ChimeraX commands (.cxc) that place a marker at each C-alpha (Angstrom):
marker #1 position 22.21,134.48,96.06 radius 0.5
marker #1 position 23.49,131.03,96.31 radius 0.5
marker #1 position 25.64,131.47,93.31 radius 0.5
marker #1 position 27.50,134.31,94.88 radius 0.5
marker #1 position 28.23,132.41,98.10 radius 0.5
marker #1 position 29.43,129.33,96.07 radius 0.5
marker #1 position 32.10,131.65,94.60 radius 0.5
marker #1 position 33.23,133.02,97.89 radius 0.5
marker #1 position 34.07,129.62,99.29 radius 0.5
marker #1 position 36.46,126.94,98.65 radius 0.5
marker #1 position 36.77,123.23,99.53 radius 0.5
marker #1 position 39.34,121.73,101.75 radius 0.5
marker #1 position 41.08,118.91,99.83 radius 0.5
marker #1 position 41.70,116.88,102.99 radius 0.5
marker #1 position 38.15,116.84,104.69 radius 0.5
marker #1 position 35.97,118.35,101.94 radius 0.5
marker #1 position 34.64,121.13,104.22 radius 0.5
marker #1 position 33.65,124.36,102.63 radius 0.5
marker #1 position 35.66,127.39,103.98 radius 0.5
marker #1 position 35.85,131.00,103.14 radius 0.5
marker #1 position 37.89,132.11,99.98 radius 0.5
marker #1 position 40.33,134.08,102.23 radius 0.5
marker #1 position 41.02,131.34,104.72 radius 0.5
marker #1 position 44.60,130.24,105.15 radius 0.5
marker #1 position 43.71,127.09,107.12 radius 0.5
marker #1 position 40.81,124.76,107.29 radius 0.5
marker #1 position 38.89,124.99,110.66 radius 0.5
marker #1 position 38.20,121.39,110.92 radius 0.5
marker #1 position 41.48,119.53,109.96 radius 0.5
marker #1 position 43.88,122.59,110.02 radius 0.5
marker #1 position 45.04,121.93,106.45 radius 0.5
marker #1 position 47.24,124.90,105.38 radius 0.5
marker #1 position 45.99,126.18,101.96 radius 0.5
marker #1 position 49.02,127.02,99.67 radius 0.5
marker #1 position 47.57,130.21,98.06 radius 0.5
marker #1 position 49.80,133.12,99.13 radius 0.5
marker #1 position 52.29,131.00,100.94 radius 0.5
marker #1 position 55.02,131.08,98.18 radius 0.5
marker #1 position 58.65,131.89,98.78 radius 0.5
marker #1 position 59.44,135.32,100.11 radius 0.5
marker #1 position 61.62,137.46,97.97 radius 0.5
marker #1 position 65.31,137.71,98.93 radius 0.5
marker #1 position 67.08,140.99,98.44 radius 0.5
marker #1 position 68.52,143.97,100.18 radius 0.5
marker #1 position 66.93,144.78,103.45 radius 0.5
marker #1 position 68.25,148.38,103.71 radius 0.5
marker #1 position 66.97,148.52,107.27 radius 0.5
marker #1 position 69.48,148.84,110.10 radius 0.5
marker #1 position 72.37,147.25,108.28 radius 0.5
marker #1 position 73.02,149.79,105.65 radius 0.5
marker #1 position 73.48,152.78,108.03 radius 0.5
marker #1 position 75.66,150.60,110.39 radius 0.5
marker #1 position 77.91,149.53,107.58 radius 0.5
marker #1 position 78.11,153.10,106.11 radius 0.5
marker #1 position 78.89,154.69,109.51 radius 0.5
marker #1 position 81.44,151.95,110.42 radius 0.5
marker #1 position 83.33,152.24,107.13 radius 0.5
marker #1 position 83.32,156.08,107.35 radius 0.5
marker #1 position 84.81,155.90,110.96 radius 0.5
marker #1 position 87.46,153.38,109.68 radius 0.5
marker #1 position 88.54,155.93,106.90 radius 0.5
marker #1 position 89.14,158.60,109.51 radius 0.5
marker #1 position 92.79,158.96,110.46 radius 0.5
marker #1 position 94.24,159.05,113.97 radius 0.5
marker #1 position 91.58,157.17,115.88 radius 0.5
marker #1 position 91.86,155.08,119.01 radius 0.5
marker #1 position 92.15,151.28,118.86 radius 0.5
marker #1 position 88.77,151.02,120.71 radius 0.5
marker #1 position 87.08,153.06,117.99 radius 0.5
marker #1 position 88.68,150.81,115.35 radius 0.5
marker #1 position 87.31,147.79,117.04 radius 0.5
marker #1 position 83.87,149.33,117.40 radius 0.5
marker #1 position 83.84,150.48,113.75 radius 0.5
marker #1 position 84.94,147.11,112.62 radius 0.5
marker #1 position 82.17,145.39,114.46 radius 0.5
marker #1 position 79.65,147.89,113.07 radius 0.5
marker #1 position 80.83,146.99,109.55 radius 0.5
marker #1 position 80.57,143.26,110.21 radius 0.5
marker #1 position 77.06,143.53,111.84 radius 0.5
marker #1 position 76.08,145.88,109.02 radius 0.5
marker #1 position 76.93,143.52,106.36 radius 0.5
marker #1 position 75.18,140.57,108.26 radius 0.5
marker #1 position 71.90,142.75,108.60 radius 0.5
marker #1 position 72.26,144.22,105.02 radius 0.5
marker #1 position 70.83,141.14,103.42 radius 0.5
marker #1 position 67.23,139.95,104.03 radius 0.5
marker #1 position 67.38,136.38,105.52 radius 0.5
marker #1 position 63.88,135.56,104.35 radius 0.5
marker link #1:1,2 radius 0.2
marker link #1:2,3 radius 0.2
marker link #1:3,4 radius 0.2
marker link #1:4,5 radius 0.2
marker link #1:5,6 radius 0.2
marker link #1:6,7 radius 0.2
marker link #1:7,8 radius 0.2
marker link #1:8,9 radius 0.2
marker link #1:9,10 radius 0.2
marker link #1:10,11 radius 0.2
marker link #1:11,12 radius 0.2
marker link #1:12,13 radius 0.2
marker link #1:13,14 radius 0.2
marker link #1:14,15 radius 0.2
marker link #1:15,16 radius 0.2
marker link #1:16,17 radius 0.2
marker link #1:17,18 radius 0.2
marker link #1:18,19 radius 0.2
marker link #1:19,20 radius 0.2
marker link #1:20,21 radius 0.2
marker link #1:21,22 radius 0.2
marker link #1:22,23 radius 0.2
marker link #1:23,24 radius 0.2
marker link #1:24,25 radius 0.2
marker link #1:25,26 radius 0.2
marker link #1:26,27 radius 0.2
marker link #1:27,28 radius 0.2
marker link #1:28,29 radius 0.2
marker link #1:29,30 radius 0.2
marker link #1:30,31 radius 0.2
marker link #1:31,32 radius 0.2
marker link #1:32,33 radius 0.2
marker link #1:33,34 radius 0.2
marker link #1:34,35 radius 0.2
marker link #1:35,36 radius 0.2
marker link #1:36,37 radius 0.2
marker link #1:37,38 radius 0.2
marker link #1:38,39 radius 0.2
marker link #1:39,40 radius 0.2
marker link #1:40,41 radius 0.2
marker link #1:41,42 radius 0.2
marker link #1:42,43 radius 0.2
marker link #1:43,44 radius 0.2
marker link #1:44,45 radius 0.2
marker link #1:45,46 radius 0.2
marker link #1:46,47 radius 0.2
marker link #1:47,48 radius 0.2
marker link #1:48,49 radius 0.2
marker link #1:49,50 radius 0.2
marker link #1:50,51 radius 0.2
marker link #1:51,52 radius 0.2
marker link #1:52,53 radius 0.2
marker link #1:53,54 radius 0.2
marker link #1:54,55 radius 0.2
marker link #1:55,56 radius 0.2
marker link #1:56,57 radius 0.2
marker link #1:57,58 radius 0.2
marker link #1:58,59 radius 0.2
marker link #1:59,60 radius 0.2
marker link #1:60,61 radius 0.2
marker link #1:61,62 radius 0.2
marker link #1:62,63 radius 0.2
marker link #1:63,64 radius 0.2
marker link #1:64,65 radius 0.2
marker link #1:65,66 radius 0.2
marker link #1:66,67 radius 0.2
marker link #1:67,68 radius 0.2
marker link #1:68,69 radius 0.2
marker link #1:69,70 radius 0.2
marker link #1:70,71 radius 0.2
marker link #1:71,72 radius 0.2
marker link #1:72,73 radius 0.2
marker link #1:73,74 radius 0.2
marker link #1:74,75 radius 0.2
marker link #1:75,76 radius 0.2
marker link #1:76,77 radius 0.2
marker link #1:77,78 radius 0.2
marker link #1:78,79 radius 0.2
marker link #1:79,80 radius 0.2
marker link #1:80,81 radius 0.2
marker link #1:81,82 radius 0.2
marker link #1:82,83 radius 0.2
marker link #1:83,84 radius 0.2
marker link #1:84,85 radius 0.2
marker link #1:85,86 radius 0.2
marker link #1:86,87 radius 0.2
marker link #1:87,88 radius 0.2
view
C-alpha cells in the first residue's frame, strides 16, 4: 500500500514537503509547480469577434445607407478584428 501512495505524491523542490500529484502549488511554501502551466495556444478565437466582423462588413457592402450606420458598421468591423484573435 505504501508503494501506491509514494507514486501519487511529488516532492516540492523548495521545501522538500510531499504534496499530491495533482497539486499546482505547495501548501507550505506556495511554490508553483511548472507542470501544466505551459504557454497557452494562440489562434483564432471565433467567439464574438467573427460575427461582429462579418455583420459589419456586410452592412458596409450595402448601398444607400446613412452615415450613422456606416460609422456603426465600421466600429463593428474594427472591434470584430480586435476580438477575432485570441490574446492568450
